[in-house]
C-alpha positions in Angstrom: 121.0 113.0 118.1 123.0 115.7 116.3 125.7 114.9 114.0 127.3 118.4 115.1 126.3 117.9 118.9 128.5 114.1 118.7 131.4 115.2 117.2 131.6 118.4 119.3 131.3 115.3 122.3 133.7 113.0 120.8 136.2 116.0 120.3 136.1 117.6 123.7 136.4 114.3 124.8 139.4 112.9 122.8 140.9 116.6 124.0 140.5 115.8 127.9 142.1 112.5 127.3 144.9 114.1 125.5 145.1 116.9 128.1 145.2 113.8 130.8 148.0 112.3 128.6 149.6 115.2 128.5 149.6 116.2 132.8 151.0 113.0 133.1 154.4 113.5 130.7 155.1 116.5 132.8 154.6 114.8 135.7 157.0 111.7 135.0 159.8 114.2 134.4 159.1 117.0 136.7 161.7 116.8 139.5 159.4 117.6 142.2 158.6 114.2 144.0 156.3 115.5 146.4 153.4 116.1 143.6 154.8 113.1 142.2 153.8 110.9 145.3 150.7 112.9 145.7 149.3 112.5 142.0 150.2 108.9 142.4 148.6 108.1 145.3 145.7 109.8 143.2 146.5 107.5 140.3 146.0 104.4 142.8 143.1 105.5 144.1 141.4 105.7 140.8 142.0 102.8 140.0 144.7 104.0 137.2 147.1 101.6 138.3 149.3 101.8 136.0 150.4 106.0 135.6 150.2 105.6 139.8 152.8 102.7 139.5 154.8 104.8 136.9 155.3 107.2 138.9 156.3 105.5 142.3 158.9 103.5 140.6 160.8 106.8 140.0 160.2 108.0 143.0 160.7 105.4 145.1 164.5 105.7 145.6 163.9 109.5 146.5 161.6 109.3 149.3 163.7 106.9 151.2 164.6 107.5 154.9 161.3 110.2 154.6 158.0 110.1 156.0 156.4 109.1 152.9 158.9 105.9 151.7 157.0 103.3 154.6 153.2 104.3 152.1 155.1 104.5 148.6 156.2 101.2 148.9 153.5 99.4 149.8 151.9 101.3 146.8 154.5 100.5 144.5 153.5 96.9 145.5 149.7 97.1 144.7 150.1 99.2 142.2 152.3 95.8 140.3 149.7 93.9 141.7 147.0 94.8 140.4 148.0 95.1 136.6 149.4 91.4 137.1 152.7 91.7 137.5 153.8 89.4 140.3 157.4 89.1 139.4 157.3 93.0 140.0 155.0 93.0 143.5 156.5 89.3 145.0 159.6 92.1 144.2 158.3 95.3 146.1 155.9 93.2 148.6 159.6 90.9 150.0 160.9 94.2 150.2 158.8 95.7 152.0 158.1 93.7 154.5 162.0 93.0 155.5 162.4 96.5 155.3 159.9 97.5 157.8 159.2 94.5 159.6 156.8 96.1 162.3 155.0 98.4 159.7 151.2 97.9 159.7 151.1 96.8 156.3 153.9 94.3 156.9 151.0 92.0 157.9 149.2 91.8 154.5 153.0 92.6 152.7 153.9 89.2 153.7 150.3 87.5 152.7 150.2 89.5 149.5 154.2 87.7 148.5 152.3 84.6 149.1 149.1 85.3 146.6 151.7 87.3 143.9 153.8 83.7 144.0 150.7 82.1 143.5 149.9 83.2 140.9 153.2 82.3 139.6 152.4 78.7 140.3 151.8 76.5 136.2 149.5 74.3 135.1 149.8 71.0 136.6 151.8 69.9 133.0 154.4 72.0 133.6 157.6 72.7 135.9 156.0 73.2 139.8 159.4 74.5 141.8 156.8 77.6 141.6 154.2 76.2 142.9 156.9 74.7 146.4 157.7 77.8 146.7 154.3 79.7 146.9 153.0 76.4 149.3 156.7 77.8 151.3 155.4 81.7 150.9 152.3 80.2 152.4 153.0 78.6 155.0 155.9 80.4 156.4 153.0 83.9 156.6 150.7 81.4 158.6 153.2 80.8 160.7 154.1 84.1 161.9 150.8 85.2 162.0 147.9 82.6 163.3 145.6 85.0 163.5 145.4 87.1 161.0 142.4 87.7 158.8 143.8 86.0 156.0 144.8 83.0 157.2 141.8 80.8 157.0 142.5 82.4 152.6 146.2 81.1 153.2 144.9 77.7 154.3 143.0 76.9 151.2 144.8 78.0 149.2 147.7 76.3 150.1 145.8 73.1 149.8 144.8 73.8 147.3 148.5 74.0 145.7 149.0 71.3 147.1 146.0 69.4 144.9 147.7 70.9 142.3 150.8 69.0 143.0 149.1 66.2 143.4 147.4 65.8 140.6 150.9 66.4 138.6 152.4 63.2 140.0 149.1 61.0 139.8 149.4 61.8 136.2 153.2 61.0 135.8 151.6 57.6 137.3 149.0 57.1 135.0 150.8 57.7 132.0 152.8 53.7 132.9 149.2 52.6 132.9 148.4 54.6 129.5 151.1 53.6 127.8 150.4 49.9 129.2 153.3 48.9 131.5 151.8 47.1 134.3 154.5 46.7 136.2 155.9 50.4 136.6 152.4 51.7 136.4 151.8 49.7 139.9 155.0 51.2 141.5 154.0 54.3 140.4 150.3 54.4 141.8 152.2 52.2 144.7 154.5 55.3 145.3 151.5 58.1 144.8 149.6 56.0 147.0 152.3 55.9 149.9 153.4 59.7 149.2 150.1 61.3 148.8 147.6 59.3 151.4 145.5 62.3 151.8 144.9 63.1 148.2 141.7 63.5 146.0 143.6 61.2 144.0 144.9 58.0 145.4 140.6 56.5 145.5 141.8 56.8 141.6 144.9 55.2 141.8 144.4 52.7 144.6 142.1 51.0 141.6 144.3 51.2 138.4 146.7 49.3 140.6 144.2 47.2 140.7 143.8 46.7 137.6 147.3 47.5 136.4 148.4 44.2 138.8 145.8 42.2 137.3 147.3 42.9 133.5 150.3 42.7 134.8 149.3 38.8 135.6 147.9 37.9 132.4 151.5 39.0 130.7 153.5 36.8 133.0 155.1 33.8 132.0 153.3 31.1 133.5 155.3 30.3 136.4 155.0 33.9 138.1 151.4 34.4 137.0 149.4 32.8 140.0 152.1 35.3 142.5 151.1 38.4 141.4 147.4 37.3 140.9 147.2 36.7 144.4 149.0 40.4 145.1 146.0 41.1 143.1 143.5 39.7 145.3 145.8 41.8 148.0 145.5 44.8 146.5 141.6 44.3 145.8 140.8 43.7 149.7 143.1 46.3 150.7 140.6 48.6 148.2 137.7 47.6 149.1 138.8 47.9 152.9 140.0 51.5 152.5 137.0 52.9 149.7 134.1 50.7 150.6 131.9 52.5 148.5 134.1 54.2 145.9 132.7 54.9 142.4 134.9 52.4 141.1 134.0 49.1 143.2 131.8 47.5 141.0 134.8 47.8 138.7 137.4 46.4 141.2 134.8 43.4 142.2 135.2 41.8 138.3 138.5 42.4 138.6 138.3 40.1 141.4 136.6 38.2 140.8 138.5 37.2 137.0 141.3 36.9 139.0 140.1 34.3 141.5 138.9 32.3 138.4 142.6 32.6 136.8 143.8 31.8 140.2 140.8 29.3 139.7 142.4 27.5 136.6 146.4 27.8 137.6 146.1 26.0 140.4 143.7 23.2 138.4 145.5 22.9 135.8 148.7 22.6 138.7 147.2 19.7 140.5 146.9 18.6 137.6 150.1 18.6 136.6 152.0 17.9 140.0 
């Protein structure tokens, strides 16, 4: 390719870019609200969300009470969401459906406000207050719009967020197990099973509770061992009843056999010493 032509093409592109920036800067400084509104819509259609939002942030308050206000505020919220400005989109969508509850966009705005909160949900290791807030928003949406086309996706998202909460609680319980605090681990896994019965982590929690009880019994003083091994037997029976095809079944059976052996030893010694 001719180098002169290439240089000319690059220069032409730079001039176009500079011209576009210059025009946008002029728009930002302009007092023509209608011109800014029309430009903002065009930028949005062209997926130039930053420029669209910049203009709409300026003029949305000025359009209050006009026939353009509703559309401007909805597009403003969408433009911020598409940029990943989820704190702002949360606020703008909430303001929109509060201000225009009968708008044809109210349903979508309510859903998008919940999605904005979902995007702020942190990893399971962190504080889950934003996750709980997002769940509440999706549940309120499903209640308000039960026939919405977004309900199926909303319910899937709710389930996903609940699993994240489950994972946090499960890992907190498992921490006692990892630290070899067997008694505390048993209590924590028991609480987890009671409060998160349908969790995908319930099966593992049941198995780890059995193992923790076995190890707790093994490390107990002699006069406490029998009752604690008996409790491990009970945990094993509950485990196999609830999860007969569990991937942990073979390991659980090994703990069961070891527990029975320990109980046989203890009862033999008790009989000999009686």
